[in-house]
N, CA, C and O atoms as a GROMACS GRO file, in nm:
protein
  364
    1MET      N    1  -6.863  10.890 -10.927
    1MET     CA    2  -6.843  10.751 -10.932
    1MET      C    3  -6.973  10.685 -10.907
    1MET      O    4  -7.055  10.729 -10.826
    2THR      N    5  -6.992  10.570 -10.983
    2THR     CA    6  -7.118  10.496 -10.964
    2THR      C    7  -7.101  10.381 -10.867
    2THR      O    8  -6.986  10.350 -10.835
    3PHE      N    9  -7.200  10.320 -10.819
    3PHE     CA   10  -7.196  10.209 -10.730
    3PHE      C   11  -7.118  10.094 -10.794
    3PHE      O   12  -7.035  10.031 -10.728
    4ASP      N   13  -7.145  10.068 -10.921
    4ASP     CA   14  -7.078   9.955 -10.992
    4ASP      C   15  -6.928   9.982 -11.000
    4ASP      O   16  -6.847   9.892 -10.975
    5SER      N   17  -6.890  10.106 -11.037
    5SER     CA   18  -6.744  10.142 -11.042
    5SER      C   19  -6.677  10.132 -10.910
    5SER      O   20  -6.558  10.101 -10.902
    6LEU      N   21  -6.752  10.160 -10.800
    6LEU     CA   22  -6.697  10.155 -10.660
    6LEU      C   23  -6.673  10.011 -10.625
    6LEU      O   24  -6.567   9.980 -10.570
    7VAL      N   25  -6.763   9.923 -10.653
    7VAL     CA   26  -6.746   9.783 -10.609
    7VAL      C   27  -6.633   9.724 -10.693
    7VAL      O   28  -6.551   9.647 -10.643
    8ASP      N   29  -6.629   9.762 -10.823
    8ASP     CA   30  -6.515   9.713 -10.900
    8ASP      C   31  -6.382   9.762 -10.848
    8ASP      O   32  -6.286   9.685 -10.845
    9LYS      N   33  -6.374   9.892 -10.805
    9LYS     CA   34  -6.256   9.946 -10.754
    9LYS      C   35  -6.217   9.871 -10.625
    9LYS      O   36  -6.100   9.838 -10.606
   10LEU      N   37  -6.312   9.844 -10.538
   10LEU     CA   38  -6.286   9.782 -10.406
   10LEU      C   39  -6.270   9.628 -10.421
   10LEU      O   40  -6.234   9.561 -10.325
   11ASN      N   41  -6.299   9.572 -10.547
   11ASN     CA   42  -6.287   9.433 -10.579
   11ASN      C   43  -6.385   9.348 -10.480
   11ASN      O   44  -6.344   9.246 -10.423
   12VAL      N   45  -6.503   9.393 -10.467
   12VAL     CA   46  -6.604   9.324 -10.389
   12VAL      C   47  -6.717   9.275 -10.476
   12VAL      O   48  -6.742   9.329 -10.584
   13GLU      N   49  -6.787   9.172 -10.429
   13GLU     CA   50  -6.905   9.125 -10.502
   13GLU      C   51  -7.026   9.131 -10.409
   13GLU      O   52  -7.044   9.035 -10.333
   14PRO      N   53  -7.107   9.231 -10.408
   14PRO     CA   54  -7.217   9.241 -10.319
   14PRO      C   55  -7.326   9.144 -10.361
   14PRO      O   56  -7.336   9.113 -10.480
   15ASN      N   57  -7.406   9.096 -10.270
   15ASN     CA   58  -7.515   9.005 -10.294
   15ASN      C   59  -7.641   9.099 -10.318
   15ASN      O   60  -7.708   9.137 -10.222
   16ILE      N   61  -7.669   9.133 -10.440
   16ILE     CA   62  -7.776   9.230 -10.474
   16ILE      C   63  -7.904   9.155 -10.484
   16ILE      O   64  -7.914   9.061 -10.563
   17LEU      N   65  -8.003   9.193 -10.407
   17LEU     CA   66  -8.137   9.123 -10.407
   17LEU      C   67  -8.227   9.191 -10.509
   17LEU      O   68  -8.307   9.126 -10.576
   18VAL      N   69  -8.214   9.327 -10.520
   18VAL     CA   70  -8.311   9.401 -10.608
   18VAL      C   71  -8.239   9.526 -10.657
   18VAL      O   72  -8.159   9.582 -10.582
   19GLU      N   73  -8.263   9.569 -10.776
   19GLU     CA   74  -8.213   9.695 -10.831
   19GLU      C   75  -8.321   9.778 -10.885
   19GLU      O   76  -8.386   9.730 -10.978
   20VAL      N   77  -8.352   9.896 -10.840
   20VAL     CA   78  -8.461   9.982 -10.880
   20VAL      C   79  -8.407  10.111 -10.927
   20VAL      O   80  -8.299  10.153 -10.884
   21ASP      N   81  -8.481  10.179 -11.017
   21ASP     CA   82  -8.450  10.310 -11.067
   21ASP      C   83  -8.542  10.421 -11.021
   21ASP      O   84  -8.520  10.539 -11.050
   22ASP      N   85  -8.646  10.379 -10.948
   22ASP     CA   86  -8.750  10.469 -10.901
   22ASP      C   87  -8.728  10.503 -10.756
   22ASP      O   88  -8.709  10.411 -10.676
   23MET      N   89  -8.728  10.635 -10.714
   23MET     CA   90  -8.698  10.665 -10.583
   23MET      C   91  -8.807  10.622 -10.481
   23MET      O   92  -8.774  10.589 -10.367
   24ALA      N   93  -8.936  10.621 -10.522
   24ALA     CA   94  -9.044  10.582 -10.436
   24ALA      C   95  -9.020  10.428 -10.407
   24ALA      O   96  -9.029  10.386 -10.292
   25MET      N   97  -8.992  10.351 -10.508
   25MET     CA   98  -8.970  10.209 -10.494
   25MET      C   99  -8.848  10.183 -10.412
   25MET      O  100  -8.844  10.085 -10.337
   26LEU      N  101  -8.744  10.268 -10.422
   26LEU     CA  102  -8.619  10.253 -10.340
   26LEU      C  103  -8.659  10.270 -10.196
   26LEU      O  104  -8.611  10.196 -10.110
   27ARG      N  105  -8.746  10.364 -10.167
   27ARG     CA  106  -8.789  10.387 -10.026
   27ARG      C  107  -8.857  10.264  -9.972
   27ARG      O  108  -8.828  10.220  -9.861
   28LEU      N  109  -8.950  10.205 -10.054
   28LEU     CA  110  -9.017  10.080 -10.008
   28LEU      C  111  -8.920   9.968  -9.986
   28LEU      O  112  -8.938   9.890  -9.893
   29VAL      N  113  -8.820   9.957 -10.067
   29VAL     CA  114  -8.719   9.853 -10.041
   29VAL      C  115  -8.647   9.873  -9.916
   29VAL      O  116  -8.621   9.779  -9.840
   30ALA      N  117  -8.613  10.001  -9.892
   30ALA     CA  118  -8.548  10.029  -9.757
   30ALA      C  119  -8.638   9.994  -9.645
   30ALA      O  120  -8.594   9.937  -9.545
   31LEU      N  121  -8.760  10.026  -9.658
   31LEU     CA  122  -8.855   9.998  -9.542
   31LEU      C  123  -8.878   9.858  -9.523
   31LEU      O  124  -8.923   9.820  -9.415
   32ASP      N  125  -8.851   9.764  -9.626
   32ASP     CA  126  -8.870   9.623  -9.618
   32ASP      C  127  -8.769   9.561  -9.527
   32ASP      O  128  -8.792   9.453  -9.472
   33LYS      N  129  -8.651   9.631  -9.510
   33LYS     CA  130  -8.548   9.580  -9.420
   33LYS      C  131  -8.499   9.439  -9.448
   33LYS      O  132  -8.484   9.359  -9.356
   34MET      N  133  -8.474   9.410  -9.567
   34MET     CA  134  -8.423   9.277  -9.605
   34MET      C  135  -8.273   9.284  -9.600
   34MET      O  136  -8.210   9.179  -9.604
   35GLY      N  137  -8.209   9.401  -9.592
   35GLY     CA  138  -8.071   9.409  -9.591
   35GLY      C  139  -8.034   9.559  -9.599
   35GLY      O  140  -8.113   9.644  -9.558
   36LEU      N  141  -7.913   9.594  -9.651
   36LEU     CA  142  -7.879   9.731  -9.667
   36LEU      C  143  -7.940   9.786  -9.797
   36LEU      O  144  -7.954   9.714  -9.896
   37THR      N  145  -7.974   9.912  -9.795
   37THR     CA  146  -8.020   9.987  -9.910
   37THR      C  147  -7.939  10.108  -9.939
   37THR      O  148  -7.926  10.196  -9.854
   38LEU      N  149  -7.885  10.116 -10.056
   38LEU     CA  150  -7.807  10.225 -10.090
   38LEU      C  151  -7.903  10.335 -10.150
   38LEU      O  152  -7.953  10.322 -10.262
   39ALA      N  153  -7.926  10.440 -10.070
   39ALA     CA  154  -8.028  10.547 -10.118
   39ALA      C  155  -7.985  10.678 -10.072
   39ALA      O  156  -7.917  10.689  -9.970
   40PRO      N  157  -8.021  10.780 -10.144
   40PRO     CA  158  -7.996  10.917 -10.104
   40PRO      C  159  -8.082  10.948  -9.973
   40PRO      O  160  -8.199  10.912  -9.967
   41PRO      N  161  -8.026  11.011  -9.876
   41PRO     CA  162  -8.100  11.034  -9.751
   41PRO      C  163  -8.233  11.108  -9.780
   41PRO      O  164  -8.333  11.084  -9.712
   42ILE      N  165  -8.235  11.195  -9.877
   42ILE     CA  166  -8.357  11.276  -9.909
   42ILE      C  167  -8.479  11.186  -9.927
   42ILE      O  168  -8.591  11.224  -9.894
   43VAL      N  169  -8.453  11.058  -9.985
   43VAL     CA  170  -8.555  10.966 -10.022
   43VAL      C  171  -8.626  10.906  -9.900
   43VAL      O  172  -8.744  10.872  -9.907
   44VAL      N  173  -8.550  10.893  -9.787
   44VAL     CA  174  -8.598  10.833  -9.664
   44VAL      C  175  -8.590  10.931  -9.548
   44VAL      O  176  -8.581  10.890  -9.432
   45LEU      N  177  -8.592  11.059  -9.577
   45LEU     CA  178  -8.576  11.162  -9.474
   45LEU      C  179  -8.660  11.149  -9.353
   45LEU      O  180  -8.614  11.157  -9.239
   46ASP      N  181  -8.799  11.127  -9.385
   46ASP     CA  182  -8.892  11.115  -9.276
   46ASP      C  183  -8.860  10.993  -9.190
   46ASP      O  184  -8.866  11.001  -9.067
   47GLU      N  185  -8.827  10.882  -9.251
   47GLU     CA  186  -8.794  10.757  -9.175
   47GLU      C  187  -8.669  10.766  -9.096
   47GLU      O  188  -8.658  10.706  -8.989
   48LEU      N  189  -8.573  10.842  -9.147
   48LEU     CA  190  -8.449  10.872  -9.068
   48LEU      C  191  -8.485  10.961  -8.947
   48LEU      O  192  -8.437  10.937  -8.836
   49GLU      N  193  -8.566  11.059  -8.966
   49GLU     CA  194  -8.598  11.150  -8.857
   49GLU      C  195  -8.682  11.075  -8.743
   49GLU      O  196  -8.666  11.096  -8.623
   50LYS      N  197  -8.772  10.986  -8.796
   50LYS     CA  198  -8.850  10.910  -8.696
   50LYS      C  199  -8.780  10.784  -8.640
   50LYS      O  200  -8.834  10.712  -8.556
   51LYS      N  201  -8.661  10.762  -8.687
   51LYS     CA  202  -8.575  10.648  -8.650
   51LYS      C  203  -8.635  10.514  -8.692
   51LYS      O  204  -8.606  10.411  -8.631
   52THR      N  205  -8.714  10.515  -8.793
   52THR     CA  206  -8.762  10.394  -8.850
   52THR      C  207  -8.654  10.324  -8.930
   52THR      O  208  -8.647  10.201  -8.935
   53LEU      N  209  -8.572  10.405  -8.992
   53LEU     CA  210  -8.448  10.357  -9.058
   53LEU      C  211  -8.331  10.428  -9.000
   53LEU      O  212  -8.342  10.539  -8.949
   54VAL      N  213  -8.215  10.362  -9.008
   54VAL     CA  214  -8.085  10.421  -8.961
   54VAL      C  215  -7.987  10.428  -9.068
   54VAL      O  216  -7.964  10.333  -9.144
   55GLU      N  217  -7.928  10.542  -9.073
   55GLU     CA  218  -7.814  10.558  -9.171
   55GLU      C  219  -7.688  10.490  -9.117
   55GLU      O  220  -7.638  10.525  -9.011
   56VAL      N  221  -7.639  10.391  -9.194
   56VAL     CA  222  -7.518  10.318  -9.154
   56VAL      C  223  -7.389  10.386  -9.188
   56VAL      O  224  -7.299  10.399  -9.105
   57LYS      N  225  -7.380  10.429  -9.314
   57LYS     CA  226  -7.269  10.500  -9.363
   57LYS      C  227  -7.297  10.589  -9.481
   57LYS      O  228  -7.383  10.557  -9.563
   58GLN      N  229  -7.226  10.701  -9.491
   58GLN     CA  230  -7.236  10.786  -9.603
   58GLN      C  231  -7.127  10.747  -9.700
   58GLN      O  232  -7.017  10.714  -9.656
   59ILE      N  233  -7.152  10.750  -9.827
   59ILE     CA  234  -7.052  10.718  -9.928
   59ILE      C  235  -7.038  10.836 -10.027
   59ILE      O  236  -7.094  10.831 -10.136
   60PRO      N  237  -6.963  10.939  -9.990
   60PRO     CA  238  -6.964  11.054 -10.069
   60PRO      C  239  -6.907  11.035 -10.213
   60PRO      O  240  -6.932  11.116 -10.302
   61GLU      N  241  -6.828  10.923 -10.232
   61GLU     CA  242  -6.781  10.905 -10.368
   61GLU      C  243  -6.885  10.875 -10.469
   61GLU      O  244  -6.864  10.895 -10.588
   62ILE      N  245  -7.001  10.826 -10.424
   62ILE     CA  246  -7.108  10.782 -10.527
   62ILE      C  247  -7.194  10.910 -10.542
   62ILE      O  248  -7.232  10.976 -10.446
   63ARG      N  249  -7.220  10.939 -10.673
   63ARG     CA  250  -7.305  11.049 -10.711
   63ARG      C  251  -7.421  10.997 -10.792
   63ARG      O  252  -7.409  10.896 -10.862
   64GLU      N  253  -7.535  11.067 -10.783
   64GLU     CA  254  -7.650  11.033 -10.864
   64GLU      C  255  -7.678  11.152 -10.953
   64GLU      O  256  -7.677  11.266 -10.909
   65ASN      N  257  -7.703  11.122 -11.083
   65ASN     CA  258  -7.748  11.227 -11.174
   65ASN      C  259  -7.896  11.236 -11.194
   65ASN      O  260  -7.963  11.135 -11.214
   66PHE      N  261  -7.946  11.351 -11.188
   66PHE     CA  262  -8.086  11.369 -11.212
   66PHE      C  263  -8.100  11.464 -11.334
   66PHE      O  264  -8.022  11.559 -11.345
   67TYR      N  265  -8.190  11.443 -11.417
   67TYR     CA  266  -8.217  11.521 -11.535
   67TYR      C  267  -8.358  11.579 -11.546
   67TYR      O  268  -8.455  11.507 -11.522
   68ALA      N  269  -8.371  11.698 -11.579
   68ALA     CA  270  -8.494  11.757 -11.604
   68ALA      C  271  -8.508  11.814 -11.746
   68ALA      O  272  -8.422  11.888 -11.793
   69ILE      N  273  -8.619  11.776 -11.812
   69ILE     CA  274  -8.639  11.809 -11.949
   69ILE      C  275  -8.764  11.898 -11.949
   69ILE      O  276  -8.869  11.861 -11.897
   70THR      N  277  -8.750  12.013 -12.007
   70THR     CA  278  -8.864  12.108 -12.013
   70THR      C  279  -8.890  12.146 -12.160
   70THR      O  280  -8.801  12.139 -12.245
   71ALA      N  281  -9.005  12.184 -12.186
   71ALA     CA  282  -9.045  12.237 -12.314
   71ALA      C  283  -9.060  12.396 -12.301
   71ALA      O  284  -9.094  12.445 -12.193
   72LYS      N  285  -9.035  12.470 -12.406
   72LYS     CA  286  -9.053  12.603 -12.408
   72LYS      C  287  -9.205  12.627 -12.404
   72LYS      O  288  -9.280  12.565 -12.480
   73ARG      N  289  -9.248  12.715 -12.317
   73ARG     CA  290  -9.386  12.751 -12.290
   73ARG      C  291  -9.414  12.887 -12.310
   73ARG      O  292  -9.324  12.971 -12.301
   74LYS      N  293  -9.538  12.920 -12.338
   74LYS     CA  294  -9.579  13.057 -12.356
   74LYS      C  295  -9.562  13.130 -12.224
   74LYS      O  296  -9.510  13.241 -12.219
   75PHE      N  297  -9.607  13.068 -12.118
   75PHE     CA  298  -9.595  13.127 -11.986
   75PHE      C  299  -9.496  13.049 -11.902
   75PHE      O  300  -9.529  12.941 -11.853
   76GLN      N  301  -9.381  13.099 -11.886
   76GLN     CA  302  -9.275  13.028 -11.820
   76GLN      C  303  -9.298  13.027 -11.666
   76GLN      O  304  -9.341  13.129 -11.611
   77ASN      N  305  -9.270  12.914 -11.593
   77ASN     CA  306  -9.277  12.905 -11.455
   77ASN      C  307  -9.144  12.973 -11.393
   77ASN      O  308  -9.034  12.921 -11.410
   78THR      N  309  -9.160  13.077 -11.328
   78THR     CA  310  -9.046  13.154 -11.283
   78THR      C  311  -8.962  13.071 -11.181
   78THR      O  312  -8.840  13.086 -11.179
   79LEU      N  313  -9.019  12.988 -11.101
   79LEU     CA  314  -8.943  12.898 -11.015
   79LEU      C  315  -8.858  12.800 -11.089
   79LEU      O  316  -8.743  12.775 -11.053
   80ILE      N  317  -8.915  12.745 -11.192
   80ILE     CA  318  -8.842  12.652 -11.271
   80ILE      C  319  -8.723  12.717 -11.339
   80ILE      O  320  -8.615  12.658 -11.343
   81LEU      N  321  -8.739  12.838 -11.393
   81LEU     CA  322  -8.636  12.922 -11.459
   81LEU      C  323  -8.531  12.940 -11.359
   81LEU      O  324  -8.414  12.920 -11.390
   82GLU      N  325  -8.565  12.978 -11.239
   82GLU     CA  326  -8.468  13.011 -11.131
   82GLU      C  327  -8.381  12.884 -11.102
   82GLU      O  328  -8.259  12.892 -11.094
   83CYS      N  329  -8.444  12.776 -11.088
   83CYS     CA  330  -8.372  12.644 -11.060
   83CYS      C  331  -8.277  12.617 -11.174
   83CYS      O  332  -8.165  12.572 -11.152
   84ILE      N  333  -8.320  12.641 -11.290
   84ILE     CA  334  -8.236  12.606 -11.411
   84ILE      C  335  -8.109  12.702 -11.405
   84ILE      O  336  -7.996  12.658 -11.422
   85GLU      N  337  -8.134  12.827 -11.381
   85GLU     CA  338  -8.021  12.920 -11.375
   85GLU      C  339  -7.922  12.889 -11.267
   85GLU      O  340  -7.801  12.899 -11.286
   86ASN      N  341  -7.979  12.849 -11.143
   86ASN     CA  342  -7.900  12.810 -11.033
   86ASN      C  343  -7.811  12.689 -11.063
   86ASN      O  344  -7.695  12.680 -11.022
   87LEU      N  345  -7.874  12.592 -11.138
   87LEU     CA  346  -7.792  12.468 -11.176
   87LEU      C  347  -7.692  12.506 -11.278
   87LEU      O  348  -7.579  12.458 -11.271
   88LYS      N  349  -7.724  12.591 -11.375
   88LYS     CA  350  -7.626  12.632 -11.471
   88LYS      C  351  -7.501  12.702 -11.408
   88LYS      O  352  -7.388  12.685 -11.452
   89ALA      N  353  -7.529  12.778 -11.307
   89ALA     CA  354  -7.427  12.849 -11.238
   89ALA      C  355  -7.316  12.751 -11.170
   89ALA      O  356  -7.196  12.777 -11.160
   90LYS      N  357  -7.381  12.631 -11.125
   90LYS     CA  358  -7.288  12.535 -11.056
   90LYS      C  359  -7.215  12.451 -11.154
   90LYS      O  360  -7.121  12.384 -11.113
   91ILE      N  361  -7.247  12.448 -11.278
   91ILE     CA  362  -7.175  12.360 -11.384
   91ILE      C  363  -7.043  12.424 -11.429
   91ILE      O  364  -6.973  12.368 -11.513
   0.00000   0.00000   0.00000
C-alpha cells in the first residue's frame, strides 16, 4: 500500500509541505523538523540512535519499492549476483 492509498482509505487530508523521491533529501527534510516526515528508519538510522530524531509510529501497511538495474558484464560482481539471487528467492 502506498501513502496516497492509505490516506484515501482513512479519508484524511494531510497538509503536505514537501514531497521528495531522494532518500538523502528525505533525511534532510526530517532533520529540518518542520513537522512529521514519513521515512524508512534506515534513512535516518544514525539520527534515531543519537536521539536527534524520534520515531513516532511505524506504519507497516506502507511499502516502498526499490529497483536495481544492471548490465551484463564480462566480470560479474559476485556480491551483486548473490543479492539478486536472494531477492529472486523472496519473490
